[in-house]
mmCIF entry with sequence, helices, sheets and N, C-alpha, C, O atoms, coordinates in Angstrom:
data_MODEL
# 
_entry.id   MODEL 
# 
_entity.id                         1 
_entity.type                       polymer 
_entity.pdbx_number_of_molecules   1 
# 
_entity_poly.entity_id                      1 
_entity_poly.type                           'polypeptide(L)' 
_entity_poly.nstd_linkage                   no 
_entity_poly.nstd_monomer                   no 
_entity_poly.pdbx_seq_one_letter_code       MGTVTRTARGGPPRQDRSRATRERLLEAAVTCVAEHGWTRSTVAVVAERAGVS 
_entity_poly.pdbx_seq_one_letter_code_can   MGTVTRTARGGPPRQDRSRATRERLLEAAVTCVAEHGWTRSTVAVVAERAGVS 
_entity_poly.pdbx_strand_id                 A 
# 
loop_
_entity_poly_seq.entity_id 
_entity_poly_seq.num 
_entity_poly_seq.mon_id 
_entity_poly_seq.hetero 
1 1  MET n 
1 2  GLY n 
1 3  THR n 
1 4  VAL n 
1 5  THR n 
1 6  ARG n 
1 7  THR n 
1 8  ALA n 
1 9  ARG n 
1 10 GLY n 
1 11 GLY n 
1 12 PRO n 
1 13 PRO n 
1 14 ARG n 
1 15 GLN n 
1 16 ASP n 
1 17 ARG n 
1 18 SER n 
1 19 ARG n 
1 20 ALA n 
1 21 THR n 
1 22 ARG n 
1 23 GLU n 
1 24 ARG n 
1 25 LEU n 
1 26 LEU n 
1 27 GLU n 
1 28 ALA n 
1 29 ALA n 
1 30 VAL n 
1 31 THR n 
1 32 CYS n 
1 33 VAL n 
1 34 ALA n 
1 35 GLU n 
1 36 HIS n 
1 37 GLY n 
1 38 TRP n 
1 39 THR n 
1 40 ARG n 
1 41 SER n 
1 42 THR n 
1 43 VAL n 
1 44 ALA n 
1 45 VAL n 
1 46 VAL n 
1 47 ALA n 
1 48 GLU n 
1 49 ARG n 
1 50 ALA n 
1 51 GLY n 
1 52 VAL n 
1 53 SER n 
# 
_struct_asym.id          A 
_struct_asym.entity_id   1 
# 
loop_
_struct_conf.conf_type_id 
_struct_conf.id 
_struct_conf.pdbx_PDB_helix_id 
_struct_conf.beg_label_comp_id 
_struct_conf.beg_label_asym_id 
_struct_conf.beg_label_seq_id 
_struct_conf.pdbx_beg_PDB_ins_code 
_struct_conf.end_label_comp_id 
_struct_conf.end_label_asym_id 
_struct_conf.end_label_seq_id 
_struct_conf.pdbx_end_PDB_ins_code 
_struct_conf.beg_auth_comp_id 
_struct_conf.beg_auth_asym_id 
_struct_conf.beg_auth_seq_id 
_struct_conf.end_auth_comp_id 
_struct_conf.end_auth_asym_id 
_struct_conf.end_auth_seq_id 
_struct_conf.pdbx_PDB_helix_class 
_struct_conf.details 
_struct_conf.pdbx_PDB_helix_length 
HELX_P HELX_P1 AA1 ARG A 14 ? HIS A 36 ? ARG A 14 HIS A 36 1 ? 23 
HELX_P HELX_P2 AA2 VAL A 43 ? ALA A 50 ? VAL A 43 ALA A 50 1 ? 8  
# 
_struct_conf_type.id          HELX_P 
_struct_conf_type.criteria    ? 
_struct_conf_type.reference   ? 
# 
loop_
_atom_site.group_PDB 
_atom_site.id 
_atom_site.type_symbol 
_atom_site.label_atom_id 
_atom_site.label_alt_id 
_atom_site.label_comp_id 
_atom_site.label_asym_id 
_atom_site.label_entity_id 
_atom_site.label_seq_id 
_atom_site.pdbx_PDB_ins_code 
_atom_site.Cartn_x 
_atom_site.Cartn_y 
_atom_site.Cartn_z 
_atom_site.occupancy 
_atom_site.B_iso_or_equiv 
_atom_site.pdbx_formal_charge 
_atom_site.auth_seq_id 
_atom_site.auth_comp_id 
_atom_site.auth_asym_id 
_atom_site.auth_atom_id 
_atom_site.pdbx_PDB_model_num 
ATOM 1   N N  . MET A 1 1  ? -5.397  -77.211  57.417 1.00 0.00 ? 1  MET A N  1 
ATOM 2   C CA . MET A 1 1  ? -5.882  -78.215  56.495 1.00 0.00 ? 1  MET A CA 1 
ATOM 3   C C  . MET A 1 1  ? -4.723  -78.665  55.621 1.00 0.00 ? 1  MET A C  1 
ATOM 4   O O  . MET A 1 1  ? -3.940  -77.832  55.165 1.00 0.00 ? 1  MET A O  1 
ATOM 5   N N  . GLY A 1 2  ? -4.597  -79.982  55.373 1.00 0.00 ? 2  GLY A N  1 
ATOM 6   C CA . GLY A 1 2  ? -3.495  -80.524  54.598 1.00 0.00 ? 2  GLY A CA 1 
ATOM 7   C C  . GLY A 1 2  ? -3.713  -80.404  53.104 1.00 0.00 ? 2  GLY A C  1 
ATOM 8   O O  . GLY A 1 2  ? -4.833  -80.199  52.636 1.00 0.00 ? 2  GLY A O  1 
ATOM 9   N N  . THR A 1 3  ? -2.639  -80.533  52.375 1.00 0.00 ? 3  THR A N  1 
ATOM 10  C CA . THR A 1 3  ? -2.689  -80.502  50.923 1.00 0.00 ? 3  THR A CA 1 
ATOM 11  C C  . THR A 1 3  ? -2.939  -81.908  50.397 1.00 0.00 ? 3  THR A C  1 
ATOM 12  O O  . THR A 1 3  ? -2.329  -82.868  50.869 1.00 0.00 ? 3  THR A O  1 
ATOM 13  N N  . VAL A 1 4  ? -3.824  -82.032  49.430 1.00 0.00 ? 4  VAL A N  1 
ATOM 14  C CA . VAL A 1 4  ? -4.120  -83.325  48.815 1.00 0.00 ? 4  VAL A CA 1 
ATOM 15  C C  . VAL A 1 4  ? -3.249  -83.474  47.583 1.00 0.00 ? 4  VAL A C  1 
ATOM 16  O O  . VAL A 1 4  ? -3.278  -82.629  46.688 1.00 0.00 ? 4  VAL A O  1 
ATOM 17  N N  . THR A 1 5  ? -2.479  -84.542  47.537 1.00 0.00 ? 5  THR A N  1 
ATOM 18  C CA . THR A 1 5  ? -1.614  -84.825  46.392 1.00 0.00 ? 5  THR A CA 1 
ATOM 19  C C  . THR A 1 5  ? -2.366  -85.716  45.420 1.00 0.00 ? 5  THR A C  1 
ATOM 20  O O  . THR A 1 5  ? -3.053  -86.652  45.831 1.00 0.00 ? 5  THR A O  1 
ATOM 21  N N  . ARG A 1 6  ? -2.240  -85.432  44.151 1.00 0.00 ? 6  ARG A N  1 
ATOM 22  C CA . ARG A 1 6  ? -2.897  -86.231  43.110 1.00 0.00 ? 6  ARG A CA 1 
ATOM 23  C C  . ARG A 1 6  ? -1.855  -87.042  42.356 1.00 0.00 ? 6  ARG A C  1 
ATOM 24  O O  . ARG A 1 6  ? -0.689  -86.656  42.275 1.00 0.00 ? 6  ARG A O  1 
ATOM 25  N N  . THR A 1 7  ? -2.288  -88.168  41.808 1.00 0.00 ? 7  THR A N  1 
ATOM 26  C CA . THR A 1 7  ? -1.394  -88.969  40.977 1.00 0.00 ? 7  THR A CA 1 
ATOM 27  C C  . THR A 1 7  ? -1.373  -88.387  39.575 1.00 0.00 ? 7  THR A C  1 
ATOM 28  O O  . THR A 1 7  ? -2.113  -87.452  39.269 1.00 0.00 ? 7  THR A O  1 
ATOM 29  N N  . ALA A 1 8  ? -0.519  -88.944  38.726 1.00 0.00 ? 8  ALA A N  1 
ATOM 30  C CA . ALA A 1 8  ? -0.420  -88.477  37.341 1.00 0.00 ? 8  ALA A CA 1 
ATOM 31  C C  . ALA A 1 8  ? -1.752  -88.623  36.618 1.00 0.00 ? 8  ALA A C  1 
ATOM 32  O O  . ALA A 1 8  ? -2.036  -87.861  35.694 1.00 0.00 ? 8  ALA A O  1 
ATOM 33  N N  . ARG A 1 9  ? -2.568  -89.584  37.021 1.00 0.00 ? 9  ARG A N  1 
ATOM 34  C CA . ARG A 1 9  ? -3.869  -89.799  36.384 1.00 0.00 ? 9  ARG A CA 1 
ATOM 35  C C  . ARG A 1 9  ? -4.951  -88.892  36.965 1.00 0.00 ? 9  ARG A C  1 
ATOM 36  O O  . ARG A 1 9  ? -6.083  -88.900  36.481 1.00 0.00 ? 9  ARG A O  1 
ATOM 37  N N  . GLY A 1 10 ? -4.629  -88.127  37.975 1.00 0.00 ? 10 GLY A N  1 
ATOM 38  C CA . GLY A 1 10 ? -5.599  -87.198  38.536 1.00 0.00 ? 10 GLY A CA 1 
ATOM 39  C C  . GLY A 1 10 ? -6.397  -87.742  39.704 1.00 0.00 ? 10 GLY A C  1 
ATOM 40  O O  . GLY A 1 10 ? -7.198  -87.011  40.286 1.00 0.00 ? 10 GLY A O  1 
ATOM 41  N N  . GLY A 1 11 ? -6.204  -89.001  40.064 1.00 0.00 ? 11 GLY A N  1 
ATOM 42  C CA . GLY A 1 11 ? -6.938  -89.597  41.176 1.00 0.00 ? 11 GLY A CA 1 
ATOM 43  C C  . GLY A 1 11 ? -6.172  -89.443  42.476 1.00 0.00 ? 11 GLY A C  1 
ATOM 44  O O  . GLY A 1 11 ? -5.056  -88.925  42.497 1.00 0.00 ? 11 GLY A O  1 
ATOM 45  N N  . PRO A 1 12 ? -6.781  -89.894  43.549 1.00 0.00 ? 12 PRO A N  1 
ATOM 46  C CA . PRO A 1 12 ? -6.092  -89.816  44.838 1.00 0.00 ? 12 PRO A CA 1 
ATOM 47  C C  . PRO A 1 12 ? -4.912  -90.788  44.874 1.00 0.00 ? 12 PRO A C  1 
ATOM 48  O O  . PRO A 1 12 ? -4.893  -91.763  44.123 1.00 0.00 ? 12 PRO A O  1 
ATOM 49  N N  . PRO A 1 13 ? -3.943  -90.537  45.726 1.00 0.00 ? 13 PRO A N  1 
ATOM 50  C CA . PRO A 1 13 ? -2.795  -91.446  45.838 1.00 0.00 ? 13 PRO A CA 1 
ATOM 51  C C  . PRO A 1 13 ? -3.226  -92.859  46.210 1.00 0.00 ? 13 PRO A C  1 
ATOM 52  O O  . PRO A 1 13 ? -4.282  -93.056  46.812 1.00 0.00 ? 13 PRO A O  1 
ATOM 53  N N  . ARG A 1 14 ? -2.416  -93.827  45.853 1.00 0.00 ? 14 ARG A N  1 
ATOM 54  C CA . ARG A 1 14 ? -2.728  -95.237  46.090 1.00 0.00 ? 14 ARG A CA 1 
ATOM 55  C C  . ARG A 1 14 ? -2.988  -95.517  47.568 1.00 0.00 ? 14 ARG A C  1 
ATOM 56  O O  . ARG A 1 14 ? -3.881  -96.299  47.897 1.00 0.00 ? 14 ARG A O  1 
ATOM 57  N N  . GLN A 1 15 ? -2.224  -94.894  48.462 1.00 0.00 ? 15 GLN A N  1 
ATOM 58  C CA . GLN A 1 15 ? -2.411  -95.132  49.890 1.00 0.00 ? 15 GLN A CA 1 
ATOM 59  C C  . GLN A 1 15 ? -3.813  -94.729  50.331 1.00 0.00 ? 15 GLN A C  1 
ATOM 60  O O  . GLN A 1 15 ? -4.426  -95.408  51.155 1.00 0.00 ? 15 GLN A O  1 
ATOM 61  N N  . ASP A 1 16 ? -4.319  -93.632  49.790 1.00 0.00 ? 16 ASP A N  1 
ATOM 62  C CA . ASP A 1 16 ? -5.667  -93.177  50.144 1.00 0.00 ? 16 ASP A CA 1 
ATOM 63  C C  . ASP A 1 16 ? -6.719  -94.155  49.642 1.00 0.00 ? 16 ASP A C  1 
ATOM 64  O O  . ASP A 1 16 ? -7.686  -94.443  50.346 1.00 0.00 ? 16 ASP A O  1 
ATOM 65  N N  . ARG A 1 17 ? -6.536  -94.665  48.430 1.00 0.00 ? 17 ARG A N  1 
ATOM 66  C CA . ARG A 1 17 ? -7.487  -95.646  47.899 1.00 0.00 ? 17 ARG A CA 1 
ATOM 67  C C  . ARG A 1 17 ? -7.442  -96.927  48.716 1.00 0.00 ? 17 ARG A C  1 
ATOM 68  O O  . ARG A 1 17 ? -8.481  -97.520  49.006 1.00 0.00 ? 17 ARG A O  1 
ATOM 69  N N  . SER A 1 18 ? -6.232  -97.357  49.088 1.00 0.00 ? 18 SER A N  1 
ATOM 70  C CA . SER A 1 18 ? -6.088  -98.568  49.902 1.00 0.00 ? 18 SER A CA 1 
ATOM 71  C C  . SER A 1 18 ? -6.754  -98.395  51.258 1.00 0.00 ? 18 SER A C  1 
ATOM 72  O O  . SER A 1 18 ? -7.435  -99.299  51.741 1.00 0.00 ? 18 SER A O  1 
ATOM 73  N N  . ARG A 1 19 ? -6.561  -97.251  51.860 1.00 0.00 ? 19 ARG A N  1 
ATOM 74  C CA . ARG A 1 19 ? -7.173  -96.975  53.163 1.00 0.00 ? 19 ARG A CA 1 
ATOM 75  C C  . ARG A 1 19 ? -8.696  -96.997  53.046 1.00 0.00 ? 19 ARG A C  1 
ATOM 76  O O  . ARG A 1 19 ? -9.376  -97.560  53.904 1.00 0.00 ? 19 ARG A O  1 
ATOM 77  N N  . ALA A 1 20 ? -9.223  -96.396  52.007 1.00 0.00 ? 20 ALA A N  1 
ATOM 78  C CA . ALA A 1 20 ? -10.678 -96.371  51.807 1.00 0.00 ? 20 ALA A CA 1 
ATOM 79  C C  . ALA A 1 20 ? -11.219 -97.784  51.584 1.00 0.00 ? 20 ALA A C  1 
ATOM 80  O O  . ALA A 1 20 ? -12.289 -98.127  52.086 1.00 0.00 ? 20 ALA A O  1 
ATOM 81  N N  . THR A 1 21 ? -10.480 -98.600  50.834 1.00 0.00 ? 21 THR A N  1 
ATOM 82  C CA . THR A 1 21 ? -10.905 -99.985  50.603 1.00 0.00 ? 21 THR A CA 1 
ATOM 83  C C  . THR A 1 21 ? -10.914 -100.765 51.910 1.00 0.00 ? 21 THR A C  1 
ATOM 84  O O  . THR A 1 21 ? -11.864 -101.498 52.187 1.00 0.00 ? 21 THR A O  1 
ATOM 85  N N  . ARG A 1 22 ? -9.865  -100.614 52.717 1.00 0.00 ? 22 ARG A N  1 
ATOM 86  C CA . ARG A 1 22 ? -9.823  -101.297 54.020 1.00 0.00 ? 22 ARG A CA 1 
ATOM 87  C C  . ARG A 1 22 ? -10.987 -100.879 54.901 1.00 0.00 ? 22 ARG A C  1 
ATOM 88  O O  . ARG A 1 22 ? -11.592 -101.718 55.568 1.00 0.00 ? 22 ARG A O  1 
ATOM 89  N N  . GLU A 1 23 ? -11.306 -99.592  54.909 1.00 0.00 ? 23 GLU A N  1 
ATOM 90  C CA . GLU A 1 23 ? -12.428 -99.104  55.718 1.00 0.00 ? 23 GLU A CA 1 
ATOM 91  C C  . GLU A 1 23 ? -13.750 -99.697  55.241 1.00 0.00 ? 23 GLU A C  1 
ATOM 92  O O  . GLU A 1 23 ? -14.575 -100.102 56.059 1.00 0.00 ? 23 GLU A O  1 
ATOM 93  N N  . ARG A 1 24 ? -13.960 -99.751  53.914 1.00 0.00 ? 24 ARG A N  1 
ATOM 94  C CA . ARG A 1 24 ? -15.191 -100.352 53.381 1.00 0.00 ? 24 ARG A CA 1 
ATOM 95  C C  . ARG A 1 24 ? -15.287 -101.829 53.745 1.00 0.00 ? 24 ARG A C  1 
ATOM 96  O O  . ARG A 1 24 ? -16.359 -102.317 54.101 1.00 0.00 ? 24 ARG A O  1 
ATOM 97  N N  . LEU A 1 25 ? -14.158 -102.541 53.655 1.00 0.00 ? 25 LEU A N  1 
ATOM 98  C CA . LEU A 1 25 ? -14.148 -103.963 54.006 1.00 0.00 ? 25 LEU A CA 1 
ATOM 99  C C  . LEU A 1 25 ? -14.456 -104.173 55.484 1.00 0.00 ? 25 LEU A C  1 
ATOM 100 O O  . LEU A 1 25 ? -15.223 -105.070 55.837 1.00 0.00 ? 25 LEU A O  1 
ATOM 101 N N  . LEU A 1 26 ? -13.872 -103.365 56.338 1.00 0.00 ? 26 LEU A N  1 
ATOM 102 C CA . LEU A 1 26 ? -14.118 -103.501 57.774 1.00 0.00 ? 26 LEU A CA 1 
ATOM 103 C C  . LEU A 1 26 ? -15.575 -103.214 58.109 1.00 0.00 ? 26 LEU A C  1 
ATOM 104 O O  . LEU A 1 26 ? -16.198 -103.959 58.865 1.00 0.00 ? 26 LEU A O  1 
ATOM 105 N N  . GLU A 1 27 ? -16.118 -102.142 57.551 1.00 0.00 ? 27 GLU A N  1 
ATOM 106 C CA . GLU A 1 27 ? -17.528 -101.813 57.791 1.00 0.00 ? 27 GLU A CA 1 
ATOM 107 C C  . GLU A 1 27 ? -18.439 -102.927 57.283 1.00 0.00 ? 27 GLU A C  1 
ATOM 108 O O  . GLU A 1 27 ? -19.407 -103.291 57.950 1.00 0.00 ? 27 GLU A O  1 
ATOM 109 N N  . ALA A 1 28 ? -18.133 -103.466 56.109 1.00 0.00 ? 28 ALA A N  1 
ATOM 110 C CA . ALA A 1 28 ? -18.940 -104.550 55.549 1.00 0.00 ? 28 ALA A CA 1 
ATOM 111 C C  . ALA A 1 28 ? -18.849 -105.797 56.417 1.00 0.00 ? 28 ALA A C  1 
ATOM 112 O O  . ALA A 1 28 ? -19.852 -106.478 56.626 1.00 0.00 ? 28 ALA A O  1 
ATOM 113 N N  . ALA A 1 29 ? -17.664 -106.103 56.924 1.00 0.00 ? 29 ALA A N  1 
ATOM 114 C CA . ALA A 1 29 ? -17.490 -107.285 57.775 1.00 0.00 ? 29 ALA A CA 1 
ATOM 115 C C  . ALA A 1 29 ? -18.290 -107.155 59.064 1.00 0.00 ? 29 ALA A C  1 
ATOM 116 O O  . ALA A 1 29 ? -18.957 -108.103 59.479 1.00 0.00 ? 29 ALA A O  1 
ATOM 117 N N  . VAL A 1 30 ? -18.229 -106.004 59.692 1.00 0.00 ? 30 VAL A N  1 
ATOM 118 C CA . VAL A 1 30 ? -18.977 -105.787 60.935 1.00 0.00 ? 30 VAL A CA 1 
ATOM 119 C C  . VAL A 1 30 ? -20.471 -105.923 60.678 1.00 0.00 ? 30 VAL A C  1 
ATOM 120 O O  . VAL A 1 30 ? -21.178 -106.559 61.460 1.00 0.00 ? 30 VAL A O  1 
ATOM 121 N N  . THR A 1 31 ? -20.954 -105.338 59.602 1.00 0.00 ? 31 THR A N  1 
ATOM 122 C CA . THR A 1 31 ? -22.374 -105.417 59.265 1.00 0.00 ? 31 THR A CA 1 
ATOM 123 C C  . THR A 1 31 ? -22.792 -106.853 58.975 1.00 0.00 ? 31 THR A C  1 
ATOM 124 O O  . THR A 1 31 ? -23.835 -107.304 59.449 1.00 0.00 ? 31 THR A O  1 
ATOM 125 N N  . CYS A 1 32 ? -21.985 -107.574 58.200 1.00 0.00 ? 32 CYS A N  1 
ATOM 126 C CA . CYS A 1 32 ? -22.313 -108.966 57.865 1.00 0.00 ? 32 CYS A CA 1 
ATOM 127 C C  . CYS A 1 32 ? -22.371 -109.838 59.112 1.00 0.00 ? 32 CYS A C  1 
ATOM 128 O O  . CYS A 1 32 ? -23.293 -110.638 59.266 1.00 0.00 ? 32 CYS A O  1 
ATOM 129 N N  . VAL A 1 33 ? -21.403 -109.693 59.996 1.00 0.00 ? 33 VAL A N  1 
ATOM 130 C CA . VAL A 1 33 ? -21.396 -110.501 61.218 1.00 0.00 ? 33 VAL A CA 1 
ATOM 131 C C  . VAL A 1 33 ? -22.603 -110.154 62.082 1.00 0.00 ? 33 VAL A C  1 
ATOM 132 O O  . VAL A 1 33 ? -23.220 -111.042 62.671 1.00 0.00 ? 33 VAL A O  1 
ATOM 133 N N  . ALA A 1 34 ? -22.941 -108.877 62.162 1.00 0.00 ? 34 ALA A N  1 
ATOM 134 C CA . ALA A 1 34 ? -24.103 -108.464 62.958 1.00 0.00 ? 34 ALA A CA 1 
ATOM 135 C C  . ALA A 1 34 ? -25.402 -109.025 62.382 1.00 0.00 ? 34 ALA A C  1 
ATOM 136 O O  . ALA A 1 34 ? -26.294 -109.423 63.131 1.00 0.00 ? 34 ALA A O  1 
ATOM 137 N N  . GLU A 1 35 ? -25.507 -109.058 61.056 1.00 0.00 ? 35 GLU A N  1 
ATOM 138 C CA . GLU A 1 35 ? -26.740 -109.513 60.410 1.00 0.00 ? 35 GLU A CA 1 
ATOM 139 C C  . GLU A 1 35 ? -26.832 -111.029 60.268 1.00 0.00 ? 35 GLU A C  1 
ATOM 140 O O  . GLU A 1 35 ? -27.905 -111.607 60.438 1.00 0.00 ? 35 GLU A O  1 
ATOM 141 N N  . HIS A 1 36 ? -25.696 -111.681 59.953 1.00 0.00 ? 36 HIS A N  1 
ATOM 142 C CA . HIS A 1 36 ? -25.728 -113.095 59.588 1.00 0.00 ? 36 HIS A CA 1 
ATOM 143 C C  . HIS A 1 36 ? -24.992 -114.015 60.550 1.00 0.00 ? 36 HIS A C  1 
ATOM 144 O O  . HIS A 1 36 ? -25.109 -115.235 60.442 1.00 0.00 ? 36 HIS A O  1 
ATOM 145 N N  . GLY A 1 37 ? -24.241 -113.457 61.482 1.00 0.00 ? 37 GLY A N  1 
ATOM 146 C CA . GLY A 1 37 ? -23.437 -114.283 62.375 1.00 0.00 ? 37 GLY A CA 1 
ATOM 147 C C  . GLY A 1 37 ? -22.083 -114.601 61.767 1.00 0.00 ? 37 GLY A C  1 
ATOM 148 O O  . GLY A 1 37 ? -21.849 -114.407 60.574 1.00 0.00 ? 37 GLY A O  1 
ATOM 149 N N  . TRP A 1 38 ? -21.197 -115.096 62.624 1.00 0.00 ? 38 TRP A N  1 
ATOM 150 C CA . TRP A 1 38 ? -19.817 -115.355 62.219 1.00 0.00 ? 38 TRP A CA 1 
ATOM 151 C C  . TRP A 1 38 ? -19.721 -116.419 61.132 1.00 0.00 ? 38 TRP A C  1 
ATOM 152 O O  . TRP A 1 38 ? -18.992 -116.233 60.157 1.00 0.00 ? 38 TRP A O  1 
ATOM 153 N N  . THR A 1 39 ? -20.435 -117.521 61.276 1.00 0.00 ? 39 THR A N  1 
ATOM 154 C CA . THR A 1 39 ? -20.266 -118.648 60.350 1.00 0.00 ? 39 THR A CA 1 
ATOM 155 C C  . THR A 1 39 ? -20.829 -118.386 58.960 1.00 0.00 ? 39 THR A C  1 
ATOM 156 O O  . THR A 1 39 ? -20.390 -119.014 57.996 1.00 0.00 ? 39 THR A O  1 
ATOM 157 N N  . ARG A 1 40 ? -21.784 -117.480 58.834 1.00 0.00 ? 40 ARG A N  1 
ATOM 158 C CA . ARG A 1 40 ? -22.370 -117.199 57.515 1.00 0.00 ? 40 ARG A CA 1 
ATOM 159 C C  . ARG A 1 40 ? -21.779 -115.953 56.863 1.00 0.00 ? 40 ARG A C  1 
ATOM 160 O O  . ARG A 1 40 ? -22.218 -115.556 55.784 1.00 0.00 ? 40 ARG A O  1 
ATOM 161 N N  . SER A 1 41 ? -20.799 -115.336 57.498 1.00 0.00 ? 41 SER A N  1 
ATOM 162 C CA . SER A 1 41 ? -20.151 -114.141 56.954 1.00 0.00 ? 41 SER A CA 1 
ATOM 163 C C  . SER A 1 41 ? -18.861 -114.548 56.256 1.00 0.00 ? 41 SER A C  1 
ATOM 164 O O  . SER A 1 41 ? -17.784 -114.516 56.850 1.00 0.00 ? 41 SER A O  1 
ATOM 165 N N  . THR A 1 42 ? -18.982 -114.926 55.005 1.00 0.00 ? 42 THR A N  1 
ATOM 166 C CA . THR A 1 42 ? -17.821 -115.381 54.239 1.00 0.00 ? 42 THR A CA 1 
ATOM 167 C C  . THR A 1 42 ? -17.082 -114.202 53.615 1.00 0.00 ? 42 THR A C  1 
ATOM 168 O O  . THR A 1 42 ? -17.604 -113.089 53.548 1.00 0.00 ? 42 THR A O  1 
ATOM 169 N N  . VAL A 1 43 ? -15.873 -114.464 53.164 1.00 0.00 ? 43 VAL A N  1 
ATOM 170 C CA . VAL A 1 43 ? -15.081 -113.444 52.480 1.00 0.00 ? 43 VAL A CA 1 
ATOM 171 C C  . VAL A 1 43 ? -15.833 -112.942 51.250 1.00 0.00 ? 43 VAL A C  1 
ATOM 172 O O  . VAL A 1 43 ? -15.846 -111.742 50.977 1.00 0.00 ? 43 VAL A O  1 
ATOM 173 N N  . ALA A 1 44 ? -16.451 -113.842 50.516 1.00 0.00 ? 44 ALA A N  1 
ATOM 174 C CA . ALA A 1 44 ? -17.188 -113.456 49.308 1.00 0.00 ? 44 ALA A CA 1 
ATOM 175 C C  . ALA A 1 44 ? -18.344 -112.520 49.638 1.00 0.00 ? 44 ALA A C  1 
ATOM 176 O O  . ALA A 1 44 ? -18.576 -111.547 48.922 1.00 0.00 ? 44 ALA A O  1 
ATOM 177 N N  . VAL A 1 45 ? -19.066 -112.804 50.710 1.00 0.00 ? 45 VAL A N  1 
ATOM 178 C CA . VAL A 1 45 ? -20.199 -111.960 51.107 1.00 0.00 ? 45 VAL A CA 1 
ATOM 179 C C  . VAL A 1 45 ? -19.707 -110.574 51.522 1.00 0.00 ? 45 VAL A C  1 
ATOM 180 O O  . VAL A 1 45 ? -20.283 -109.559 51.129 1.00 0.00 ? 45 VAL A O  1 
ATOM 181 N N  . VAL A 1 46 ? -18.647 -110.539 52.310 1.00 0.00 ? 46 VAL A N  1 
ATOM 182 C CA . VAL A 1 46 ? -18.098 -109.259 52.773 1.00 0.00 ? 46 VAL A CA 1 
ATOM 183 C C  . VAL A 1 46 ? -17.572 -108.452 51.582 1.00 0.00 ? 46 VAL A C  1 
ATOM 184 O O  . VAL A 1 46 ? -17.839 -107.254 51.488 1.00 0.00 ? 46 VAL A O  1 
ATOM 185 N N  . ALA A 1 47 ? -16.839 -109.085 50.683 1.00 0.00 ? 47 ALA A N  1 
ATOM 186 C CA . ALA A 1 47 ? -16.288 -108.389 49.515 1.00 0.00 ? 47 ALA A CA 1 
ATOM 187 C C  . ALA A 1 47 ? -17.394 -107.826 48.635 1.00 0.00 ? 47 ALA A C  1 
ATOM 188 O O  . ALA A 1 47 ? -17.298 -106.697 48.154 1.00 0.00 ? 47 ALA A O  1 
ATOM 189 N N  . GLU A 1 48 ? -18.443 -108.611 48.425 1.00 0.00 ? 48 GLU A N  1 
ATOM 190 C CA . GLU A 1 48 ? -19.560 -108.133 47.608 1.00 0.00 ? 48 GLU A CA 1 
ATOM 191 C C  . GLU A 1 48 ? -20.208 -106.912 48.251 1.00 0.00 ? 48 GLU A C  1 
ATOM 192 O O  . GLU A 1 48 ? -20.489 -105.922 47.575 1.00 0.00 ? 48 GLU A O  1 
ATOM 193 N N  . ARG A 1 49 ? -20.441 -106.985 49.544 1.00 0.00 ? 49 ARG A N  1 
ATOM 194 C CA . ARG A 1 49 ? -21.068 -105.869 50.249 1.00 0.00 ? 49 ARG A CA 1 
ATOM 195 C C  . ARG A 1 49 ? -20.186 -104.623 50.206 1.00 0.00 ? 49 ARG A C  1 
ATOM 196 O O  . ARG A 1 49 ? -20.693 -103.505 50.119 1.00 0.00 ? 49 ARG A O  1 
ATOM 197 N N  . ALA A 1 50 ? -18.871 -104.813 50.267 1.00 0.00 ? 50 ALA A N  1 
ATOM 198 C CA . ALA A 1 50 ? -17.932 -103.690 50.246 1.00 0.00 ? 50 ALA A CA 1 
ATOM 199 C C  . ALA A 1 50 ? -17.697 -103.158 48.837 1.00 0.00 ? 50 ALA A C  1 
ATOM 200 O O  . ALA A 1 50 ? -17.125 -102.081 48.663 1.00 0.00 ? 50 ALA A O  1 
ATOM 201 N N  . GLY A 1 51 ? -18.139 -103.914 47.831 1.00 0.00 ? 51 GLY A N  1 
ATOM 202 C CA . GLY A 1 51 ? -17.958 -103.470 46.453 1.00 0.00 ? 51 GLY A CA 1 
ATOM 203 C C  . GLY A 1 51 ? -16.555 -103.700 45.918 1.00 0.00 ? 51 GLY A C  1 
ATOM 204 O O  . GLY A 1 51 ? -16.075 -102.951 45.067 1.00 0.00 ? 51 GLY A O  1 
ATOM 205 N N  . VAL A 1 52 ? -15.895 -104.747 46.424 1.00 0.00 ? 52 VAL A N  1 
ATOM 206 C CA . VAL A 1 52 ? -14.564 -105.085 45.919 1.00 0.00 ? 52 VAL A CA 1 
ATOM 207 C C  . VAL A 1 52 ? -14.581 -106.503 45.363 1.00 0.00 ? 52 VAL A C  1 
ATOM 208 O O  . VAL A 1 52 ? -15.489 -107.283 45.650 1.00 0.00 ? 52 VAL A O  1 
ATOM 209 N N  . SER A 1 53 ? -13.575 -106.825 44.571 1.00 0.00 ? 53 SER A N  1 
ATOM 210 C CA . SER A 1 53 ? -13.533 -108.176 43.989 1.00 0.00 ? 53 SER A CA 1 
ATOM 211 C C  . SER A 1 53 ? -12.478 -109.016 44.670 1.00 0.00 ? 53 SER A C  1 
ATOM 212 O O  . SER A 1 53 ? -12.294 -110.181 44.318 1.00 0.00 ? 53 SER A O  1 
# 
């Protein structure tokens, strides 16, 4: 098992947060396209579903 490095603020490293954000965005995009189709799956809809701004 690997060691988890923390930042000075105590949170996970920036790369881990970025990776998690990308994963949430990808999952949200796939779900939106499946539910609404390609033309109705806008960036705003995907971002809202993923919980990012």
